[in-house]
N, CA and C atoms of all chains as a GROMACS GRO file, in nm:
protein
  582
    1MET      N    1  -0.839   0.238  -1.248
    1MET     CA    2  -0.709   0.273  -1.192
    1MET      C    3  -0.681   0.419  -1.217
    2GLY      N    4  -0.688   0.500  -1.115
    2GLY     CA    5  -0.662   0.641  -1.134
    2GLY      C    6  -0.662   0.716  -1.004
    3VAL      N    7  -0.682   0.845  -1.017
    3VAL     CA    8  -0.669   0.930  -0.899
    3VAL      C    9  -0.789   0.913  -0.805
    4ASP      N   10  -0.897   0.850  -0.853
    4ASP     CA   11  -1.016   0.836  -0.768
    4ASP      C   12  -0.991   0.748  -0.647
    5LEU      N   13  -0.892   0.655  -0.658
    5LEU     CA   14  -0.861   0.571  -0.542
    5LEU      C   15  -0.803   0.655  -0.429
    6ILE      N   16  -0.720   0.756  -0.466
    6ILE     CA   17  -0.663   0.844  -0.364
    6ILE      C   18  -0.774   0.922  -0.294
    7PHE      N   19  -0.870   0.972  -0.378
    7PHE     CA   20  -0.981   1.047  -0.319
    7PHE      C   21  -1.064   0.958  -0.228
    8LYS      N   22  -1.079   0.830  -0.269
    8LYS     CA   23  -1.157   0.737  -0.188
    8LYS      C   24  -1.092   0.719  -0.050
    9ILE      N   25  -0.959   0.701  -0.050
    9ILE     CA   26  -0.890   0.682   0.079
    9ILE      C   27  -0.905   0.806   0.166
   10ALA      N   28  -0.889   0.925   0.103
   10ALA     CA   29  -0.901   1.048   0.182
   10ALA      C   30  -1.041   1.063   0.237
   11ALA      N   31  -1.144   1.026   0.157
   11ALA     CA   32  -1.282   1.036   0.204
   11ALA      C   33  -1.306   0.942   0.321
   12ILE      N   34  -1.254   0.820   0.311
   12ILE     CA   35  -1.270   0.725   0.423
   12ILE      C   36  -1.200   0.779   0.547
   13GLY      N   37  -1.082   0.839   0.528
   13GLY     CA   38  -1.010   0.895   0.643
   13GLY      C   39  -1.087   1.006   0.711
   14ILE      N   40  -1.145   1.098   0.629
   14ILE     CA   41  -1.221   1.209   0.688
   14ILE      C   42  -1.345   1.156   0.760
   15THR      N   43  -1.415   1.060   0.695
   15THR     CA   44  -1.536   1.002   0.757
   15THR      C   45  -1.503   0.937   0.890
   16VAL      N   46  -1.394   0.861   0.892
   16VAL     CA   47  -1.355   0.792   1.015
   16VAL      C   48  -1.322   0.894   1.125
   17THR      N   49  -1.254   1.002   1.086
   17THR     CA   50  -1.219   1.104   1.185
   17THR      C   51  -1.345   1.166   1.246
   18VAL      N   52  -1.441   1.203   1.157
   18VAL     CA   53  -1.565   1.264   1.206
   18VAL      C   54  -1.641   1.168   1.296
   19LEU      N   55  -1.654   1.043   1.251
   19LEU     CA   56  -1.728   0.944   1.330
   19LEU      C   57  -1.662   0.922   1.465
   20GLN      N   58  -1.529   0.918   1.464
   20GLN     CA   59  -1.458   0.895   1.590
   20GLN      C   60  -1.483   1.010   1.687
   21GLN      N   61  -1.480   1.134   1.634
   21GLN     CA   62  -1.502   1.248   1.723
   21GLN      C   63  -1.643   1.248   1.778
   22VAL      N   64  -1.743   1.217   1.689
   22VAL     CA   65  -1.882   1.215   1.736
   22VAL      C   66  -1.900   1.109   1.843
   23LEU      N   67  -1.843   0.990   1.819
   23LEU     CA   68  -1.861   0.881   1.915
   23LEU      C   69  -1.789   0.910   2.046
   24GLU      N   70  -1.674   0.979   2.037
   24GLU     CA   71  -1.603   1.009   2.162
   24GLU      C   72  -1.675   1.117   2.242
   25ARG      N   73  -1.739   1.212   2.171
   25ARG     CA   74  -1.816   1.314   2.243
   25ARG      C   75  -1.933   1.252   2.318
   26SER      N   76  -1.996   1.149   2.255
   26SER     CA   77  -2.110   1.088   2.321
   26SER      C   78  -2.067   0.976   2.415
   27GLY      N   79  -1.938   0.970   2.443
   27GLY     CA   80  -1.891   0.879   2.547
   27GLY      C   81  -1.883   0.734   2.509
   28ARG      N   82  -1.871   0.702   2.378
   28ARG     CA   83  -1.857   0.561   2.340
   28ARG      C   84  -1.716   0.538   2.285
   29GLN      N   85  -1.624   0.526   2.379
   29GLN     CA   86  -1.484   0.515   2.339
   29GLN      C   87  -1.456   0.385   2.263
   30ASP      N   88  -1.520   0.276   2.310
   30ASP     CA   89  -1.491   0.147   2.247
   30ASP      C   90  -1.540   0.143   2.103
   31GLN      N   91  -1.661   0.200   2.080
   31GLN     CA   92  -1.712   0.202   1.942
   31GLN      C   93  -1.629   0.292   1.853
   32ALA      N   94  -1.578   0.402   1.910
   32ALA     CA   95  -1.491   0.492   1.832
   32ALA      C   96  -1.366   0.418   1.788
   33MET      N   97  -1.311   0.340   1.880
   33MET     CA   98  -1.189   0.265   1.848
   33MET      C   99  -1.217   0.160   1.740
   34LEU      N  100  -1.333   0.094   1.750
   34LEU     CA  101  -1.367  -0.007   1.650
   34LEU      C  102  -1.390   0.056   1.514
   35THR      N  103  -1.450   0.177   1.512
   35THR     CA  104  -1.470   0.247   1.384
   35THR      C  105  -1.337   0.278   1.318
   36THR      N  106  -1.243   0.328   1.399
   36THR     CA  107  -1.110   0.358   1.345
   36THR      C  108  -1.046   0.233   1.286
   37LEU      N  109  -1.059   0.122   1.361
   37LEU     CA  110  -0.999  -0.003   1.316
   37LEU      C  111  -1.062  -0.051   1.186
   38ALA      N  112  -1.196  -0.039   1.176
   38ALA     CA  113  -1.265  -0.086   1.055
   38ALA      C  114  -1.222  -0.003   0.934
   39GLY      N  115  -1.216   0.130   0.952
   39GLY     CA  116  -1.174   0.215   0.841
   39GLY      C  117  -1.033   0.183   0.797
   40LEU      N  118  -0.945   0.162   0.894
   40LEU     CA  119  -0.806   0.131   0.860
   40LEU      C  120  -0.796   0.000   0.784
   41ILE      N  121  -0.875  -0.101   0.827
   41ILE     CA  122  -0.867  -0.232   0.761
   41ILE      C  123  -0.920  -0.223   0.618
   42VAL      N  124  -1.030  -0.147   0.599
   42VAL     CA  125  -1.086  -0.132   0.464
   42VAL      C  126  -0.983  -0.069   0.370
   43VAL      N  127  -0.921   0.042   0.417
   43VAL     CA  128  -0.823   0.111   0.332
   43VAL      C  129  -0.700   0.024   0.310
   44LEU      N  130  -0.659  -0.047   0.415
   44LEU     CA  131  -0.540  -0.133   0.403
   44LEU      C  132  -0.564  -0.243   0.299
   45LEU      N  133  -0.686  -0.301   0.297
   45LEU     CA  134  -0.715  -0.405   0.198
   45LEU      C  135  -0.711  -0.348   0.057
   46MET      N  136  -0.766  -0.225   0.040
   46MET     CA  137  -0.762  -0.161  -0.092
   46MET      C  138  -0.619  -0.141  -0.138
   47VAL      N  139  -0.537  -0.082  -0.049
   47VAL     CA  140  -0.399  -0.050  -0.086
   47VAL      C  141  -0.319  -0.176  -0.112
   48LEU      N  142  -0.340  -0.278  -0.026
   48LEU     CA  143  -0.262  -0.400  -0.044
   48LEU      C  144  -0.298  -0.471  -0.174
   49GLY      N  145  -0.428  -0.467  -0.211
   49GLY     CA  146  -0.467  -0.526  -0.339
   49GLY      C  147  -0.399  -0.459  -0.455
   50GLU      N  148  -0.393  -0.326  -0.451
   50GLU     CA  149  -0.329  -0.254  -0.562
   50GLU      C  150  -0.178  -0.278  -0.564
   51VAL      N  151  -0.116  -0.285  -0.445
   51VAL     CA  152   0.030  -0.309  -0.440
   51VAL      C  153   0.061  -0.447  -0.497
   52ARG      N  154  -0.023  -0.546  -0.461
   52ARG     CA  155   0.000  -0.681  -0.514
   52ARG      C  156  -0.019  -0.683  -0.665
   53ASN      N  157  -0.119  -0.607  -0.711
   53ASN     CA  158  -0.144  -0.597  -0.855
   53ASN      C  159  -0.022  -0.539  -0.927
   54LEU      N  160   0.036  -0.432  -0.866
   54LEU     CA  161   0.154  -0.368  -0.926
   54LEU      C  162   0.272  -0.466  -0.932
   55PHE      N  163   0.296  -0.536  -0.820
   55PHE     CA  164   0.412  -0.626  -0.817
   55PHE      C  165   0.392  -0.743  -0.913
   56ASP      N  166   0.267  -0.792  -0.927
   56ASP     CA  167   0.241  -0.899  -1.024
   56ASP      C  168   0.266  -0.849  -1.165
   57THR      N  169   0.222  -0.725  -1.193
   57THR     CA  170   0.245  -0.669  -1.327
   57THR      C  171   0.393  -0.657  -1.356
   58ILE      N  172   0.471  -0.609  -1.257
   58ILE     CA  173   0.616  -0.596  -1.277
   58ILE      C  174   0.678  -0.733  -1.302
   59LYS      N  175   0.631  -0.834  -1.226
   59LYS     CA  176   0.686  -0.969  -1.241
   59LYS      C  177   0.661  -1.023  -1.381
   60THR      N  178   0.538  -1.004  -1.431
   60THR     CA  179   0.509  -1.059  -1.564
   60THR      C  180   0.575  -0.977  -1.673
   61LEU      N  181   0.588  -0.845  -1.652
   61LEU     CA  182   0.643  -0.758  -1.756
   61LEU      C  183   0.793  -0.783  -1.774
   62PHE      N  184   0.866  -0.798  -1.665
   62PHE     CA  185   1.011  -0.813  -1.672
   62PHE      C  186   1.053  -0.957  -1.646
   63ASP      N  187   0.959  -1.050  -1.656
   63ASP     CA  188   0.973  -1.193  -1.619
   63ASP      C  189   1.079  -1.219  -1.512
   64LEU      N  190   1.054  -1.167  -1.395
   64LEU     CA  191   1.144  -1.189  -1.281
   64LEU      C  192   1.126  -1.331  -1.226
   65MET      N  193   0.450   0.824  -2.273
   65MET     CA  194   0.505   0.878  -2.147
   65MET      C  195   0.492   1.029  -2.143
   66ILE      N  196   0.510   1.094  -2.262
   66ILE     CA  197   0.505   1.241  -2.265
   66ILE      C  198   0.366   1.291  -2.226
   67GLU      N  199   0.261   1.215  -2.270
   67GLU     CA  200   0.125   1.260  -2.236
   67GLU      C  201   0.095   1.232  -2.089
   68GLU      N  202   0.159   1.124  -2.034
   68GLU     CA  203   0.124   1.084  -1.897
   68GLU      C  204   0.195   1.167  -1.791
   69ILE      N  205   0.298   1.244  -1.833
   69ILE     CA  206   0.379   1.311  -1.729
   69ILE      C  207   0.298   1.417  -1.656
   70THR      N  208   0.205   1.484  -1.726
   70THR     CA  209   0.120   1.582  -1.656
   70THR      C  210   0.031   1.513  -1.555
   71GLY      N  211  -0.024   1.396  -1.592
   71GLY     CA  212  -0.107   1.322  -1.498
   71GLY      C  213  -0.030   1.278  -1.376
   72VAL      N  214   0.094   1.234  -1.398
   72VAL     CA  215   0.178   1.192  -1.285
   72VAL      C  216   0.200   1.308  -1.190
   73CYS      N  217   0.232   1.426  -1.247
   73CYS     CA  218   0.256   1.544  -1.162
   73CYS      C  219   0.132   1.579  -1.082
   74LEU      N  220   0.015   1.576  -1.149
   74LEU     CA  221  -0.110   1.613  -1.080
   74LEU      C  222  -0.140   1.514  -0.968
   75ILE      N  223  -0.122   1.384  -0.996
   75ILE     CA  224  -0.150   1.283  -0.893
   75ILE      C  225  -0.059   1.305  -0.772
   76ALA      N  226   0.068   1.337  -0.798
   76ALA     CA  227   0.162   1.359  -0.686
   76ALA      C  228   0.120   1.479  -0.603
   77ILE      N  229   0.081   1.590  -0.671
   77ILE     CA  230   0.042   1.710  -0.596
   77ILE      C  231  -0.083   1.684  -0.513
   78ILE      N  232  -0.184   1.620  -0.578
   78ILE     CA  233  -0.311   1.594  -0.507
   78ILE      C  234  -0.285   1.504  -0.386
   79ALA      N  235  -0.204   1.399  -0.406
   79ALA     CA  236  -0.177   1.307  -0.295
   79ALA      C  237  -0.102   1.377  -0.183
   80ALA      N  238  -0.008   1.467  -0.219
   80ALA     CA  239   0.068   1.538  -0.115
   80ALA      C  240  -0.026   1.626  -0.032
   81ILE      N  241  -0.118   1.697  -0.101
   81ILE     CA  242  -0.208   1.786  -0.028
   81ILE      C  243  -0.304   1.706   0.060
   82LEU      N  244  -0.360   1.596   0.005
   82LEU     CA  245  -0.454   1.515   0.083
   82LEU      C  246  -0.385   1.452   0.203
   83SER      N  247  -0.261   1.405   0.183
   83SER     CA  248  -0.194   1.341   0.296
   83SER      C  249  -0.152   1.444   0.401
   84MET      N  250  -0.124   1.570   0.356
   84MET     CA  251  -0.096   1.676   0.452
   84MET      C  252  -0.220   1.706   0.536
   85MET      N  253  -0.339   1.700   0.468
   85MET     CA  254  -0.464   1.730   0.537
   85MET      C  255  -0.491   1.629   0.648
   86LEU      N  256  -0.458   1.501   0.622
   86LEU     CA  257  -0.491   1.396   0.719
   86LEU      C  258  -0.377   1.368   0.816
   87LYS      N  259  -0.263   1.437   0.799
   87LYS     CA  260  -0.145   1.401   0.879
   87LYS      C  261  -0.167   1.422   1.028
   88LYS      N  262  -0.242   1.529   1.063
   88LYS     CA  263  -0.256   1.563   1.204
   88LYS      C  264  -0.345   1.463   1.278
   89ASP      N  265  -0.462   1.432   1.217
   89ASP     CA  266  -0.558   1.346   1.286
   89ASP      C  267  -0.529   1.198   1.265
   90ARG      N  268  -0.502   1.163   1.139
   90ARG     CA  269  -0.487   1.021   1.106
   90ARG      C  270  -0.356   1.000   1.030
   91PRO      N  271  -0.244   0.987   1.101
   91PRO     CA  272  -0.116   0.969   1.031
   91PRO      C  273  -0.109   0.842   0.948
   92GLU      N  274  -0.184   0.735   0.991
   92GLU     CA  275  -0.176   0.609   0.915
   92GLU      C  276  -0.245   0.624   0.780
   93PHE      N  277  -0.357   0.700   0.776
   93PHE     CA  278  -0.423   0.722   0.648
   93PHE      C  279  -0.336   0.808   0.556
   94SER      N  280  -0.264   0.901   0.615
   94SER     CA  281  -0.176   0.986   0.534
   94SER      C  282  -0.069   0.904   0.464
   95SER      N  283  -0.009   0.808   0.537
   95SER     CA  284   0.094   0.728   0.470
   95SER      C  285   0.032   0.631   0.371
   96LEU      N  286  -0.093   0.586   0.397
   96LEU     CA  287  -0.158   0.497   0.299
   96LEU      C  288  -0.188   0.573   0.170
   97ILE      N  289  -0.223   0.702   0.182
   97ILE     CA  290  -0.248   0.783   0.062
   97ILE      C  291  -0.120   0.796  -0.019
   98SER      N  292  -0.008   0.816   0.049
   98SER     CA  293   0.115   0.829  -0.031
   98SER      C  294   0.156   0.697  -0.094
   99ILE      N  295   0.130   0.584  -0.025
   99ILE     CA  296   0.159   0.454  -0.088
   99ILE      C  297   0.075   0.435  -0.212
  100MET      N  298  -0.055   0.470  -0.202
  100MET     CA  299  -0.146   0.453  -0.315
  100MET      C  300  -0.102   0.540  -0.433
  101ALA      N  301  -0.062   0.664  -0.403
  101ALA     CA  302  -0.017   0.752  -0.511
  101ALA      C  303   0.108   0.695  -0.578
  102GLY      N  304   0.198   0.639  -0.497
  102GLY     CA  305   0.318   0.578  -0.554
  102GLY      C  306   0.283   0.462  -0.645
  103VAL      N  307   0.186   0.379  -0.603
  103VAL     CA  308   0.146   0.264  -0.686
  103VAL      C  309   0.086   0.312  -0.818
  104ILE      N  310   0.000   0.415  -0.812
  104ILE     CA  311  -0.064   0.464  -0.935
  104ILE      C  312   0.041   0.522  -1.030
  105ILE      N  313   0.137   0.598  -0.973
  105ILE     CA  314   0.241   0.658  -1.058
  105ILE      C  315   0.325   0.549  -1.124
  106LEU      N  316   0.360   0.445  -1.046
  106LEU     CA  317   0.440   0.337  -1.105
  106LEU      C  318   0.362   0.264  -1.214
  107PHE      N  319   0.230   0.247  -1.194
  107PHE     CA  320   0.148   0.184  -1.297
  107PHE      C  321   0.153   0.265  -1.425
  108LEU      N  322   0.150   0.400  -1.412
  108LEU     CA  323   0.153   0.484  -1.533
  108LEU      C  324   0.289   0.478  -1.601
  109VAL      N  325   0.396   0.460  -1.521
  109VAL     CA  326   0.532   0.467  -1.576
  109VAL      C  327   0.575   0.333  -1.636
  110LEU      N  328   0.514   0.223  -1.587
  110LEU     CA  329   0.561   0.088  -1.620
  110LEU      C  330   0.570   0.057  -1.769
  111PRO      N  331   0.468   0.088  -1.852
  111PRO     CA  332   0.482   0.057  -1.995
  111PRO      C  333   0.602   0.126  -2.059
  112ALA      N  334   0.626   0.252  -2.021
  112ALA     CA  335   0.741   0.324  -2.078
  112ALA      C  336   0.872   0.259  -2.035
  113ALA      N  337   0.878   0.214  -1.909
  113ALA     CA  338   1.000   0.148  -1.861
  113ALA      C  339   1.023   0.019  -1.938
  114ARG      N  340   0.914  -0.054  -1.966
  114ARG     CA  341   0.926  -0.178  -2.042
  114ARG      C  342   0.980  -0.149  -2.183
  115SER      N  343   0.927  -0.043  -2.248
  115SER     CA  344   0.973  -0.017  -2.384
  115SER      C  345   1.119   0.032  -2.383
  116ALA      N  346   1.159   0.105  -2.276
  116ALA     CA  347   1.300   0.146  -2.266
  116ALA      C  348   1.390   0.024  -2.252
  117ALA      N  349   1.346  -0.073  -2.170
  117ALA     CA  350   1.426  -0.195  -2.152
  117ALA      C  351   1.437  -0.270  -2.284
  118GLU      N  352   1.326  -0.276  -2.360
  118GLU     CA  353   1.331  -0.344  -2.489
  118GLU      C  354   1.425  -0.274  -2.586
  119MET      N  355   1.427  -0.140  -2.580
  119MET     CA  356   1.517  -0.064  -2.668
  119MET      C  357   1.663  -0.097  -2.634
  120ILE      N  358   1.694  -0.103  -2.504
  120ILE     CA  359   1.832  -0.137  -2.464
  120ILE      C  360   1.869  -0.276  -2.513
  121MET      N  361   1.771  -0.371  -2.503
  121MET     CA  362   1.798  -0.508  -2.549
  121MET      C  363   1.827  -0.510  -2.699
  122THR      N  364   1.747  -0.436  -2.779
  122THR     CA  365   1.770  -0.440  -2.924
  122THR      C  366   1.904  -0.376  -2.959
  123ILE      N  367   1.939  -0.266  -2.889
  123ILE     CA  368   2.068  -0.201  -2.917
  123ILE      C  369   2.183  -0.296  -2.886
  124SER      N  370   2.174  -0.367  -2.773
  124SER     CA  371   2.284  -0.457  -2.737
  124SER      C  372   2.289  -0.576  -2.832
  125GLU      N  373   2.172  -0.617  -2.884
  125GLU     CA  374   2.170  -0.725  -2.983
  125GLU      C  375   2.243  -0.681  -3.110
  126ILE      N  376   2.217  -0.556  -3.153
  126ILE     CA  377   2.283  -0.505  -3.273
  126ILE      C  378   2.434  -0.495  -3.248
  127ALA      N  379   2.472  -0.453  -3.126
  127ALA     CA  380   2.614  -0.437  -3.095
  127ALA      C  381   2.683  -0.571  -3.074
  128GLY      N  382   2.605  -0.680  -3.067
  128GLY     CA  383   2.666  -0.812  -3.054
  128GLY      C  384   2.700  -0.850  -2.913
  129ILE      N  385   2.639  -0.785  -2.815
  129ILE     CA  386   2.660  -0.824  -2.675
  129ILE      C  387   2.562  -0.935  -2.641
  130ASN      N  388   2.606  -1.031  -2.559
  130ASN     CA  389   2.517  -1.139  -2.516
  130ASN      C  390   2.400  -1.080  -2.437
  131THR      N  391   2.276  -1.107  -2.483
  131THR     CA  392   2.161  -1.042  -2.419
  131THR      C  393   2.132  -1.097  -2.280
  132ASP      N  394   2.190  -1.214  -2.246
  132ASP     CA  395   2.169  -1.267  -2.112
  132ASP      C  396   2.221  -1.170  -2.006
  133TYR      N  397   2.337  -1.109  -2.036
  133TYR     CA  398   2.396  -1.017  -1.938
  133TYR      C  399   2.313  -0.890  -1.925
  134ILE      N  400   2.264  -0.840  -2.038
  134ILE     CA  401   2.180  -0.720  -2.034
  134ILE      C  402   2.051  -0.748  -1.958
  135GLU      N  403   2.000  -0.871  -1.975
  135GLU     CA  404   1.878  -0.908  -1.904
  135GLU      C  405   1.902  -0.909  -1.753
  136VAL      N  406   2.020  -0.959  -1.713
  136VAL     CA  407   2.054  -0.958  -1.569
  136VAL      C  408   2.058  -0.815  -1.517
  137ILE      N  409   2.117  -0.724  -1.597
  137ILE     CA  410   2.125  -0.585  -1.554
  137ILE      C  411   1.985  -0.526  -1.538
  138ILE      N  412   1.896  -0.552  -1.636
  138ILE     CA  413   1.762  -0.494  -1.630
  138ILE      C  414   1.684  -0.550  -1.511
  139LYS      N  415   1.698  -0.684  -1.490
  139LYS     CA  416   1.627  -0.744  -1.377
  139LYS      C  417   1.677  -0.688  -1.244
  140SER      N  418   1.809  -0.667  -1.234
  140SER     CA  419   1.858  -0.612  -1.106
  140SER      C  420   1.812  -0.468  -1.088
  141CYS      N  421   1.797  -0.393  -1.199
  141CYS     CA  422   1.740  -0.259  -1.188
  141CYS      C  423   1.598  -0.264  -1.134
  142VAL      N  424   1.519  -0.361  -1.185
  142VAL     CA  425   1.380  -0.372  -1.139
  142VAL      C  426   1.376  -0.409  -0.991
  143ILE      N  427   1.462  -0.505  -0.950
  143ILE     CA  428   1.465  -0.544  -0.808
  143ILE      C  429   1.504  -0.424  -0.722
  144ALA      N  430   1.604  -0.347  -0.768
  144ALA     CA  431   1.646  -0.230  -0.690
  144ALA      C  432   1.532  -0.129  -0.680
  145MET      N  433   1.456  -0.113  -0.791
  145MET     CA  434   1.344  -0.018  -0.790
  145MET      C  435   1.238  -0.061  -0.689
  146ILE      N  436   1.199  -0.190  -0.695
  146ILE     CA  437   1.094  -0.238  -0.605
  146ILE      C  438   1.136  -0.223  -0.460
  147THR      N  439   1.260  -0.268  -0.429
  147THR     CA  440   1.302  -0.264  -0.288
  147THR      C  441   1.321  -0.121  -0.240
  148SER      N  442   1.368  -0.032  -0.328
  148SER     CA  443   1.388   0.105  -0.278
  148SER      C  444   1.254   0.176  -0.261
  149VAL      N  445   1.155   0.144  -0.346
  149VAL     CA  446   1.022   0.202  -0.325
  149VAL      C  447   0.964   0.156  -0.191
  150SER      N  448   0.973   0.024  -0.165
  150SER     CA  449   0.918  -0.028  -0.040
  150SER      C  450   0.996   0.026   0.080
  151ALA      N  451   1.129   0.036   0.065
  151ALA     CA  452   1.210   0.084   0.178
  151ALA      C  453   1.181   0.230   0.208
  152SER      N  454   1.159   0.310   0.104
  152SER     CA  455   1.131   0.451   0.132
  152SER      C  456   0.991   0.467   0.192
  153THR      N  457   0.899   0.376   0.157
  153THR     CA  458   0.768   0.378   0.223
  153THR      C  459   0.783   0.348   0.372
  154CYS      N  460   0.865   0.246   0.403
  154CYS     CA  461   0.888   0.213   0.545
  154CYS      C  462   0.952   0.331   0.616
  155ARG      N  463   1.048   0.398   0.548
  155ARG     CA  464   1.117   0.509   0.613
  155ARG      C  465   1.022   0.627   0.636
  156ASP      N  466   0.928   0.647   0.542
  156ASP     CA  467   0.829   0.753   0.560
  156ASP      C  468   0.739   0.725   0.680
  157SER      N  469   0.711   0.595   0.702
  157SER     CA  470   0.627   0.561   0.816
  157SER      C  471   0.706   0.558   0.946
  158GLY      N  472   0.833   0.598   0.942
  158GLY     CA  473   0.912   0.609   1.063
  158GLY      C  474   0.976   0.480   1.106
  159ASN      N  475   0.989   0.383   1.014
  159ASN     CA  476   1.045   0.254   1.050
  159ASN      C  477   1.172   0.231   0.970
  160SER      N  478   1.277   0.306   1.002
  160SER     CA  479   1.395   0.303   0.915
  160SER      C  480   1.476   0.176   0.932
  161SER      N  481   1.462   0.107   1.047
  161SER     CA  482   1.538  -0.019   1.062
  161SER      C  483   1.484  -0.125   0.967
  162LEU      N  484   1.349  -0.127   0.952
  162LEU     CA  485   1.288  -0.221   0.858
  162LEU      C  486   1.331  -0.187   0.716
  163ALA      N  487   1.341  -0.056   0.686
  163ALA     CA  488   1.384  -0.014   0.552
  163ALA      C  489   1.523  -0.065   0.522
  164MET      N  490   1.612  -0.058   0.624
  164MET     CA  491   1.748  -0.105   0.601
  164MET      C  492   1.753  -0.255   0.575
  165LYS      N  493   1.670  -0.331   0.649
  165LYS     CA  494   1.668  -0.476   0.626
  165LYS      C  495   1.614  -0.508   0.488
  166LEU      N  496   1.516  -0.428   0.443
  166LEU     CA  497   1.462  -0.448   0.309
  166LEU      C  498   1.567  -0.422   0.203
  167GLU      N  499   1.650  -0.319   0.225
  167GLU     CA  500   1.756  -0.291   0.130
  167GLU      C  501   1.860  -0.403   0.127
  168ILE      N  502   1.889  -0.459   0.246
  168ILE     CA  503   1.981  -0.574   0.249
  168ILE      C  504   1.923  -0.691   0.171
  169ALA      N  505   1.791  -0.714   0.187
  169ALA     CA  506   1.727  -0.823   0.112
  169ALA      C  507   1.738  -0.800  -0.038
  170GLY      N  508   1.721  -0.676  -0.081
  170GLY     CA  509   1.733  -0.645  -0.224
  170GLY      C  510   1.874  -0.671  -0.274
  171ARG      N  511   1.975  -0.634  -0.194
  171ARG     CA  512   2.113  -0.658  -0.236
  171ARG      C  513   2.141  -0.806  -0.249
  172VAL      N  514   2.091  -0.885  -0.150
  172VAL     CA  515   2.111  -1.030  -0.157
  172VAL      C  516   2.047  -1.086  -0.283
  173ALA      N  517   1.924  -1.039  -0.314
  173ALA     CA  518   1.855  -1.090  -0.433
  173ALA      C  519   1.934  -1.057  -0.559
  174ILE      N  520   1.992  -0.935  -0.565
  174ILE     CA  521   2.068  -0.897  -0.684
  174ILE      C  522   2.194  -0.980  -0.697
  175ILE      N  523   2.260  -1.008  -0.583
  175ILE     CA  524   2.382  -1.090  -0.588
  175ILE      C  525   2.349  -1.231  -0.638
  176ILE      N  526   2.237  -1.287  -0.587
  176ILE     CA  527   2.197  -1.421  -0.631
  176ILE      C  528   2.166  -1.420  -0.780
  177LEU      N  529   2.105  -1.309  -0.825
  177LEU     CA  530   2.072  -1.297  -0.968
  177LEU      C  531   2.199  -1.293  -1.052
  178ALA      N  532   2.307  -1.233  -0.996
  178ALA     CA  533   2.429  -1.212  -1.074
  178ALA      C  534   2.527  -1.327  -1.064
  179VAL      N  535   2.492  -1.434  -0.990
  179VAL     CA  536   2.586  -1.545  -0.971
  179VAL      C  537   2.634  -1.607  -1.102
  180PRO      N  538   2.546  -1.635  -1.202
  180PRO     CA  539   2.595  -1.693  -1.328
  180PRO      C  540   2.696  -1.603  -1.398
  181VAL      N  541   2.671  -1.471  -1.398
  181VAL     CA  542   2.763  -1.378  -1.464
  181VAL      C  543   2.898  -1.378  -1.394
  182ILE      N  544   2.896  -1.377  -1.259
  182ILE     CA  545   3.021  -1.379  -1.182
  182ILE      C  546   3.097  -1.508  -1.208
  183ASN      N  547   3.022  -1.620  -1.219
  183ASN     CA  548   3.085  -1.749  -1.248
  183ASN      C  549   3.156  -1.747  -1.382
  184THR      N  550   3.091  -1.692  -1.485
  184THR     CA  551   3.156  -1.688  -1.617
  184THR      C  552   3.279  -1.599  -1.612
  185LEU      N  553   3.270  -1.489  -1.538
  185LEU     CA  554   3.387  -1.400  -1.525
  185LEU      C  555   3.504  -1.473  -1.461
  186PHE      N  556   3.474  -1.548  -1.353
  186PHE     CA  557   3.581  -1.621  -1.286
  186PHE      C  558   3.639  -1.729  -1.377
  187ASN      N  559   3.553  -1.795  -1.456
  187ASN     CA  560   3.603  -1.897  -1.548
  187ASN      C  561   3.697  -1.835  -1.651
  188VAL      N  562   3.661  -1.715  -1.700
  188VAL     CA  563   3.748  -1.647  -1.797
  188VAL      C  564   3.883  -1.615  -1.732
  189ILE      N  565   3.878  -1.564  -1.608
  189ILE     CA  566   4.002  -1.529  -1.538
  189ILE      C  567   4.089  -1.653  -1.516
  190LEU      N  568   4.024  -1.763  -1.474
  190LEU     CA  569   4.099  -1.887  -1.449
  190LEU      C  570   4.163  -1.939  -1.577
  191SER      N  571   4.088  -1.930  -1.689
  191SER     CA  572   4.144  -1.981  -1.815
  191SER      C  573   4.260  -1.894  -1.859
  192VAL      N  574   4.256  -1.764  -1.830
  192VAL     CA  575   4.368  -1.676  -1.865
  192VAL      C  576   4.491  -1.710  -1.782
  193ILE      N  577   4.470  -1.737  -1.651
  193ILE     CA  578   4.582  -1.767  -1.562
  193ILE      C  579   4.648  -1.899  -1.603
  194LYS      N  580   4.563  -2.000  -1.639
  194LYS     CA  581   4.620  -2.129  -1.677
  194LYS      C  582   4.679  -2.118  -1.818
   0.00000   0.00000   0.00000
């Protein structure tokens, strides 16, 4: 748990951007769109797991 | 908390710069970076918040106040914190109507939490009137 998760998300974002541009230049619009979607889902799963972890910790800490 | 405050500041600055970098091409990744930074900062702050709440409980115990009421206050603070964090995330993503509904949900939860305290207050008032 630290700042490396932020760097991971930024790296995935940059990779997805580059891949999307390369695929759009070579005329594969559908694959570019799927790449964007896959990157977004991967990052969303990471973030949602951490958010759930945080809310569970708050619940147990303050016995809500 | 004193040692962690520098880390919190650094995480906030790094996340702000990274999300600024991705804002033009990938706005959704930019808001996910800020959500992640918020989660990490709250994780770092949480133990200190817990010890502050415990300190308030011990002080009220010494002062002879019923700790049930203090517990209700602390729990409503936590609910307000969670809902306002989520609502400001929604507002950052440009969905302010959802943020407002989330704030309404938080208020309802706090009112439901405070029902026993309000009931005892009304009972005291009724006994005074009679």
